[in-house]
Biotite code that builds the C-alpha atoms (Angstrom):
import biotite.structure as struc

atoms = struc.array([
    struc.Atom([65.233, -1.185, -18.372], chain_id="A", res_id=1, res_name="MET", atom_name="CA", element="C"),
    struc.Atom([64.823, -4.019, -15.912], chain_id="A", res_id=2, res_name="ASN", atom_name="CA", element="C"),
    struc.Atom([61.940, -6.295, -16.863], chain_id="A", res_id=3, res_name="SER", atom_name="CA", element="C"),
    struc.Atom([60.596, -5.922, -13.299], chain_id="A", res_id=4, res_name="GLY", atom_name="CA", element="C"),
    struc.Atom([60.218, -2.174, -13.664], chain_id="A", res_id=5, res_name="GLN", atom_name="CA", element="C"),
    struc.Atom([56.945, -0.642, -14.777], chain_id="A", res_id=6, res_name="THR", atom_name="CA", element="C"),
    struc.Atom([56.915, 2.426, -16.997], chain_id="A", res_id=7, res_name="LEU", atom_name="CA", element="C"),
    struc.Atom([54.251, 4.918, -15.955], chain_id="A", res_id=8, res_name="SER", atom_name="CA", element="C"),
    struc.Atom([52.902, 7.713, -18.136], chain_id="A", res_id=9, res_name="PHE", atom_name="CA", element="C"),
    struc.Atom([50.665, 10.381, -16.622], chain_id="A", res_id=10, res_name="ASP", atom_name="CA", element="C"),
    struc.Atom([49.851, 12.915, -19.352], chain_id="A", res_id=11, res_name="PRO", atom_name="CA", element="C"),
    struc.Atom([49.265, 16.570, -18.539], chain_id="A", res_id=12, res_name="ILE", atom_name="CA", element="C"),
    struc.Atom([45.684, 17.417, -19.464], chain_id="A", res_id=13, res_name="GLY", atom_name="CA", element="C"),
    struc.Atom([44.024, 20.725, -20.378], chain_id="A", res_id=14, res_name="PRO", atom_name="CA", element="C"),
    struc.Atom([43.257, 21.731, -16.779], chain_id="A", res_id=15, res_name="ASP", atom_name="CA", element="C"),
    struc.Atom([46.805, 21.012, -15.723], chain_id="A", res_id=16, res_name="GLU", atom_name="CA", element="C"),
    struc.Atom([48.178, 22.968, -18.688], chain_id="A", res_id=17, res_name="LEU", atom_name="CA", element="C"),
    struc.Atom([46.001, 25.923, -17.660], chain_id="A", res_id=18, res_name="ASP", atom_name="CA", element="C"),
    struc.Atom([47.444, 25.768, -14.142], chain_id="A", res_id=19, res_name="LEU", atom_name="CA", element="C"),
    struc.Atom([51.032, 25.653, -15.419], chain_id="A", res_id=20, res_name="ILE", atom_name="CA", element="C"),
    struc.Atom([50.251, 28.315, -18.028], chain_id="A", res_id=21, res_name="GLY", atom_name="CA", element="C"),
    struc.Atom([48.935, 30.775, -15.448], chain_id="A", res_id=22, res_name="ARG", atom_name="CA", element="C"),
    struc.Atom([52.095, 30.486, -13.359], chain_id="A", res_id=23, res_name="ALA", atom_name="CA", element="C"),
    struc.Atom([54.195, 30.813, -16.518], chain_id="A", res_id=24, res_name="PHE", atom_name="CA", element="C"),
    struc.Atom([52.324, 33.893, -17.796], chain_id="A", res_id=25, res_name="GLN", atom_name="CA", element="C"),
    struc.Atom([52.395, 35.593, -14.410], chain_id="A", res_id=26, res_name="HIS", atom_name="CA", element="C"),
    struc.Atom([56.150, 35.134, -14.131], chain_id="A", res_id=27, res_name="GLU", atom_name="CA", element="C"),
    struc.Atom([56.735, 36.313, -17.711], chain_id="A", res_id=28, res_name="LEU", atom_name="CA", element="C"),
    struc.Atom([54.836, 39.507, -16.919], chain_id="A", res_id=29, res_name="GLU", atom_name="CA", element="C"),
    struc.Atom([56.616, 39.978, -13.588], chain_id="A", res_id=30, res_name="ARG", atom_name="CA", element="C"),
    struc.Atom([60.019, 39.670, -15.263], chain_id="A", res_id=31, res_name="ARG", atom_name="CA", element="C"),
    struc.Atom([59.007, 41.411, -18.516], chain_id="A", res_id=32, res_name="ALA", atom_name="CA", element="C"),
    struc.Atom([60.239, 38.417, -20.523], chain_id="A", res_id=33, res_name="LEU", atom_name="CA", element="C"),
    struc.Atom([59.369, 37.512, -24.089], chain_id="A", res_id=34, res_name="SER", atom_name="CA", element="C"),
    struc.Atom([57.654, 34.141, -24.528], chain_id="A", res_id=35, res_name="ARG", atom_name="CA", element="C"),
    struc.Atom([60.308, 33.330, -27.128], chain_id="A", res_id=36, res_name="LYS", atom_name="CA", element="C"),
    struc.Atom([63.317, 34.000, -24.909], chain_id="A", res_id=37, res_name="SER", atom_name="CA", element="C"),
    struc.Atom([65.706, 31.355, -23.605], chain_id="A", res_id=38, res_name="LYS", atom_name="CA", element="C"),
    struc.Atom([64.715, 32.369, -20.069], chain_id="A", res_id=39, res_name="GLU", atom_name="CA", element="C"),
    struc.Atom([61.041, 31.724, -20.848], chain_id="A", res_id=40, res_name="ALA", atom_name="CA", element="C"),
    struc.Atom([61.895, 28.329, -22.302], chain_id="A", res_id=41, res_name="GLU", atom_name="CA", element="C"),
    struc.Atom([63.853, 27.405, -19.162], chain_id="A", res_id=42, res_name="ALA", atom_name="CA", element="C"),
    struc.Atom([60.995, 28.654, -16.972], chain_id="A", res_id=43, res_name="LEU", atom_name="CA", element="C"),
    struc.Atom([58.438, 26.545, -18.856], chain_id="A", res_id=44, res_name="ALA", atom_name="CA", element="C"),
    struc.Atom([60.596, 23.442, -18.467], chain_id="A", res_id=45, res_name="ALA", atom_name="CA", element="C"),
    struc.Atom([61.057, 24.151, -14.760], chain_id="A", res_id=46, res_name="LYS", atom_name="CA", element="C"),
    struc.Atom([57.314, 24.525, -14.206], chain_id="A", res_id=47, res_name="LEU", atom_name="CA", element="C"),
    struc.Atom([56.506, 21.319, -16.083], chain_id="A", res_id=48, res_name="ILE", atom_name="CA", element="C"),
    struc.Atom([59.163, 19.434, -14.124], chain_id="A", res_id=49, res_name="ASN", atom_name="CA", element="C"),
    struc.Atom([57.824, 20.831, -10.848], chain_id="A", res_id=50, res_name="ALA", atom_name="CA", element="C"),
    struc.Atom([54.292, 19.775, -11.787], chain_id="A", res_id=51, res_name="TYR", atom_name="CA", element="C"),
    struc.Atom([55.458, 16.282, -12.680], chain_id="A", res_id=52, res_name="GLN", atom_name="CA", element="C"),
    struc.Atom([57.350, 16.122, -9.368], chain_id="A", res_id=53, res_name="ALA", atom_name="CA", element="C"),
    struc.Atom([54.096, 16.734, -7.491], chain_id="A", res_id=54, res_name="GLY", atom_name="CA", element="C"),
    struc.Atom([53.732, 20.511, -7.126], chain_id="A", res_id=55, res_name="ILE", atom_name="CA", element="C"),
    struc.Atom([50.159, 20.850, -8.301], chain_id="A", res_id=56, res_name="ARG", atom_name="CA", element="C"),
    struc.Atom([48.776, 24.123, -6.995], chain_id="A", res_id=57, res_name="ASP", atom_name="CA", element="C"),
    struc.Atom([48.973, 27.789, -7.996], chain_id="A", res_id=58, res_name="ASP", atom_name="CA", element="C"),
    struc.Atom([50.997, 28.852, -4.969], chain_id="A", res_id=59, res_name="LEU", atom_name="CA", element="C"),
    struc.Atom([53.558, 26.067, -5.277], chain_id="A", res_id=60, res_name="GLY", atom_name="CA", element="C"),
    struc.Atom([54.091, 26.674, -8.994], chain_id="A", res_id=61, res_name="LEU", atom_name="CA", element="C"),
    struc.Atom([54.333, 30.431, -8.413], chain_id="A", res_id=62, res_name="SER", atom_name="CA", element="C"),
    struc.Atom([57.014, 29.846, -5.800], chain_id="A", res_id=63, res_name="ILE", atom_name="CA", element="C"),
    struc.Atom([58.949, 27.568, -8.144], chain_id="A", res_id=64, res_name="VAL", atom_name="CA", element="C"),
    struc.Atom([58.658, 30.145, -10.953], chain_id="A", res_id=65, res_name="ALA", atom_name="CA", element="C"),
    struc.Atom([59.988, 32.883, -8.709], chain_id="A", res_id=66, res_name="GLY", atom_name="CA", element="C"),
    struc.Atom([63.034, 30.830, -7.742], chain_id="A", res_id=67, res_name="LEU", atom_name="CA", element="C"),
    struc.Atom([64.487, 30.949, -11.236], chain_id="A", res_id=68, res_name="SER", atom_name="CA", element="C"),
])
């Protein structure tokens, strides 16, 4: 890492986890997926990445979830 670069850490809090969790649960139900499936794991990672990239609303996360 370049000494001029600043490392930023923005943790996901309880409210944010609830938001991501709702989109995740809705998509699991829509697809009839098990929470322990590889597809569910990939979906969770995709939703967290989308949130960290700036998609921070129910509709946006639902759209991202449906694109998988």
